[in-house]
N, C-alpha and C positions, 0 to 999 in steps of 0.2 A: 503494500501498498503506501503511496507516494504521502509524504508529509507535506500537510498544510503550509507549512512553513516554507517551503519551495519555490512558492511566489510571489515570492518575498524580494525585495533590492537583491538582495544575494551578491552584494558588491562592499567589501570588506577592504578599505583604505589601509590599513595601518602599514608603514610601510617596511620592506624589510632592512635586517641590521647587517651591517656591512658591507652593504653597495651603497655605489654614487650613480643614480640615473639621471639623463636629462633627453627628453624631448627633441629633436633635430628635424631640420629639412634638408636633402640636400639635391640643390640644384645637379641636372645631367642633361646633356645631348646626346641622343642617340641615332642612329638612323639603322634601320630594319626592310630589309627586302621580303617581302610575305605577300598572301594573298589578298587579289580585289573580288570580293562575294558580292552578290544580286542581294537586294534587299530582301529580309526577312519581317514577315509579318511578326510584331511584337507589342501591340499595343494591349492586347487585351489577355487574362489567361488561357482562353483557349486557344488563340495564337501560340502560345510560348508550346502545350501541350501536342498542337497541330507539328511544333515543329521539332520536338522530340520523337514524333509517329516516324515523323519523315527521314530523319538522321539514323532512326532505329531498326526502318525496314532492310528484312532478310536482302541481300544480294546487291545491295543499291549502294554508293559511295555518294551521299549527301552534301560532302564537302565540294568533291570534284564536280558533283552535278551545278552548285552554286558557283564555280568557281570562272571567274571571267577573265582573267588573268594576272599579273603581276605588278604589284608596285614597291617604291620604295618612300618608308615612312622617317622623315626626319622630322625633330623639332627638338626644342628646350623644354624641360620638363620638371616635377618636383618629385621626389622621395620624401614621403615620411618615414622617420624611425625613432625608434629609443635605443639612445646607448647607456649598456650599463657597464662600470669596472666595478673593480673591489675598490675597499677603501683606501687600503694600499696603493695603489696605482693602476695604469690600464695596461703594463705589460708590456707587450710584442707580439702577442700571438692573439686575434681576435677570433670568434664567429662568428657567420653573417648568416645570420635564418631567416630562412622564407617560407612563409606560411601557406598551407592548403587552400582549396577553395573553400568556402562556406566561411572563410574566417579572415582577421588581419594579423597585425603583429604581438596582439595580446593574446594569442595563441600562446605565444612561448612565455607568456611574462602572467601568466589568470590571476587576476586577483582574488578570487575566490576563495574562502575558509582561510582568509589570513595567507595569501600564498604558499598554500599548501602542495598544487598542481603545478607550479613554475619549474621550467626548466633552465629560467634564466638564472632563479633564483639559487638554481642546485649547481649550477659551471660557475657563477661566482664563486661561489663556497668553495670550489676548485681551483682558484686565481683565474681565470678565463674573465677575458672581457666579450661583451656579447655588440651588436649592431642587430633588432630585429624591424624588419621594414617591413611596409607598405605592399604588397608587388605594384608596380605600375597599373594604373587606373583603379585601383581599391582604395578604399579606406580614406584617410588622406592625404594622400598619394593624386597626385593628377589623374584625373578622368578623361575621355576621350571616347570618340565614336567606339559603341559596342561590336562592332562589324567590324569593320575594315583599321582599327586603330589597335585596340587593346585586344592584340592576339598574342601567342606564345612567343614569337621571333621579338618583336618588339619588349617583349618580358626579361627575354633572356639577354637583350642587349643593355636595358636596362642594371638588370644585375652586374651584368660585368661592368659598367661604369659606376657603380657604386664600391666593384673591389680594386677598382683601378686607384677610386679617391680614399681607401681605407689603407693602400699600401706608399700615396704619397702622402698623407697626410692632410689631405687636402676635405675632409668633412667638416663642415662649420659647426664651431661649438667644441667639437675634438681635438684638442693638441700634437697627442698620439700618432707619430706615422707604424705602420703593422708590418713587419716582416713576414708572418704567418697567416692568412688568412682561410679557415678552413669554413665549406660550405654545408651548413646543414640546413636539410631541408621538410617538407613535410607533404606529403601526397605530390599536387601539382610543382610545390617547391620543392621537391626531390624533382622530378623531371626535367623543370630547368636547372639545376644545379648540373646534374649530370649533361643537357643540353650545351650548359656556360662548358664544360669541361673539353666536351669535346669540340666546340669551335676555339677555347682558348685555355689549355692544358697546362698555359704554363703560368695562367690567372690563378690555379687555386692551387692549393697546398695540399687538402685533404676533403675525403667527401663522406659525411654523414647523411645516408639516406632515408628516413621514417618513412613509412606508410607507402611502402613502395616494391613492386616488381616490374618488370619490363613487358610482363602479359595485358597487353589493351584488351583483351576479348570480354573481360568484366565490364566496361564502359555503357555499352547499352541499358545491360541492367540494373549500373547505377542511376542512371537519367534516368531511366524507365521508373526507378524507386525515389528519387527524388522529388518528384509529382511538379514540378518546376514552374514557379508561378513568376507575373513581372515585380520585382522587385519594389517599384513604387506603388505598387498595389495591395501588396502580399503586408508590407507597413508603412503605411502612405506618411505616416507620421515621424518615423526616425528616416526609412530609406526612399521616400518619395521626397513633394516637396510642398504637402498639406498640412499644414500647422495653424488650428484657427486659435491665437492666442485665449481666446476667451474661455473655450471649451477644454484647452490645456489646462490652463489654473484651478477650473474648476473640478476636474476629474483628477488633478494631480493629486487631491484629498484623499481620494479609496483606491488609488490605481494598485497596490502592493501590499500583500500579507491578508489576514484575515479579514483586516477595511472593504479588502474586494471580495474575499471571498462570502461574507457576510451580506453586501449588498448587494450582488446578485442574486444571492437567496432571498431578500427583503422582494426585489422587483417580481422573481418569479411568483412569491410567494401569493402577491396581488391579483393573479391571475389566474390563482389555484392550481399553480405547480407547483411542487412541493420536492425539492435534490435534497439530499445528504449532503453535508460538507464536499466528503470525498467525491460524491458524484460532479458538483459543481467543480472542483478541482480539475476534474479529469476534463470537462465541457471547457473548461478555462485554460488550462495549458496542453492539453492534449490535441487539441482543435484550432482552428483560425481562427480562433475568435482570442487566444495568446495574443496571436501574433497583430492582432488589429489592436491592442494595448498595450503592446512591448514600449519598455521606454518611455514612459512617459515621466519616470522619474528622472530619468536617466540626460536624456538628448538634448541640447538647447537649440542645435543648429541641425536641421536634416541633412543629409549629405547630398540628397536631392540626385539619385540615378535615373538616367534618363530608359526610357523603352529599348529594350535589346540588352536592360541589366536585369538576372536571373536570380531567385534563389528557393532555396527546398521552403516547401509549403507549410510544413508545421513540425512540431517534435517528435509526431510517430515518421515522418519520412527523416528525418534525422539521427532517430535512433537504429533504421532499420540499414544504412549508410555507414553510418559514425560508430556507435556505442553497439556494447556486449550487453546484453539486457541482465542483469541482474552484479554487474561487475564495475558497475560505474554510479557516482554518486546522481541520484536524479536532480536533484537541485543544480548541479553543474550541469546537466543535460537541458534545464529552463535557462538556464544563463545562458549557454551559448542560442537559443532561439532569441535572445533580449540585445546579442550582439553578434547576430549571425552578419557575414556578408554575401555579397551577390559573384557569379562567373555570369562571361559576357559572352555572347553567342559567336563572335568571333576568337573567343581560348575554347570552345569546346568542337568549330570547325576544325583548329589546329592542333591541339592537344597532341596529335600522331603526328607529325611531324619531326618529332627529334631524331636527330642521327642514331644510325642504327647500333653506332660503336664508339669510343670515346680512345682517344690514342694517350691517354692519362694514363700514368704509371705509379702515381702515389697510393696514398693509402685509402680505402673506401669499406665503408662500413653501412650494410643493410641491416636495420632495425625495424621490422614490420609483427603487427599483432595477428597471432595463431589464426583470429577470425577476421580477418579485412576481409570486407567483400568488396571493395574499387577494384584490387588491384590481385585477390586471391579468391576471388568467389565464394568466401566465407569459410576456406581452412586451407591455409597457405602450405600445410606438409601434403593436401593431395595432388601430387605431382603425375605427369604422365608424359611419358615417350621422351626421356632425356634423364640423363646419369645425375641432375642436379636433386640435393636432398631436400630440396623444397621448393615453393616457387620462387620466393624472392632470391633463392642460393642462383636459379639462372641470369640474375645482374651479371655473372663474373663474367661471361659470353660479352658480356658489351665493353667489358675492357680487358682485351686481349693481351697487351703490353704490362699489364699489371706486375708488378713488382715489389710495392711497398706495403703489399697485405691486403688481402680481403675476408669479408666474411660476411653470412647472411645470416643474424640471428632472430630468434622466431619468438616472440616475448606471449609467455601463456595469459588467458584468459580477457584477451584483450581483442578490440575490435578495432578499425583504422583510425578513429582518433585519440590517438595514443595518451595523449595529453590530461582527456576526461575520466581516464579507469585509475583506480583504488591504486594498482599496482605502477603508476608513472614514476615514481621517485624513484621507485626500485629500476625500472629501466632506465633511467635518465642516468644511473650511478654506470650502469653495464655500457653506457654511449662513452662516458665521460674516461673509463677506465679503461677501455681501448684506445680511444685516442692518446692516454698517456705513454700506453705501451707500442705506440706505434711511431713514435718518434715528436707527436703531436701535443704535449705537456705544455701547460701554459707558462 
């Protein structure tokens, strides 16, 4: 049974000890050769559903169907990031953290339960500096046309530009320059880290690929399970551009915790409908009702995403793709709905364009939950047709010249969203100990 308190603010803001963190904005210039696609209707949720239907149609390459040609996207943009280092100094090694679809940079430093699930907190305690970015097009980084600008290739170029600035000491507000940059990704962030290592093998010193395998055959089931909606319609007050101030100020008094549950129960009672508090919680937190009222207490300025930015429909879709039932805090699951971020149509159309192999020779660690759905279909040990001990273990074939060490670690009792599970911190120590044993200690 889900605790009623799971729909409270869930945002404890006590600062973690022994670290110094700064929010920074990084100006970058990128040039990316990428696809020019036909316009895809995406104004309404039925449009987005039709897009996924077409994309998943058996025997059809919808990306190729929509492709009209190629173009070079150039421009100056901004990347929003959070830089953290131990209070004793930044050192010369930094981990560059790239989030996956559905999240932003806070994935790596979740404030929930006093940062108990924070990867940054654990890395800082081991002496590392970290730079967690909002990927290009997402969160507080520059947005763009969601079909023909915010594609995977442009995001990889943005990631490379940030990496170079870290090495050169050109991050605004960060005085250090770093001799070693370790790329740590999750999901789509891992895809982009592999992609960077293929295009710019000398610009990374090590890869940690969480929530990853090279098997893309589970993308259709993932897209279907997300039940994608237009972001601006799914959470109009946070992800869209609709925020009537008067309604907001009135509703904010009742928009969390028992007051919300009791208030809805009272309204239903007027119409002769009596629900238990638990049933009311289920109606609010596990349906799209929760999305309509999400983040009333949190957001001051909407993200104002345009049509073509898509999000998961609700917590039930999020659980199927990201979370293993029984092994994550339901309160953190609700929090993920209140803070979720979108994916663009352009990203979906280009996610499969990454180079098949990389000439990178340095250390590579793949760290994936046993029950990962997007990259393993729900069981990462269900291998067929090759000698790899796991589906993530097949990643070794992407690095044929690897001499710095390779390992694929399968985290038990864990779905795709590794950071949200009860055993997250133990998993973080596996990552950090592995880096230390492969010449990448802080």
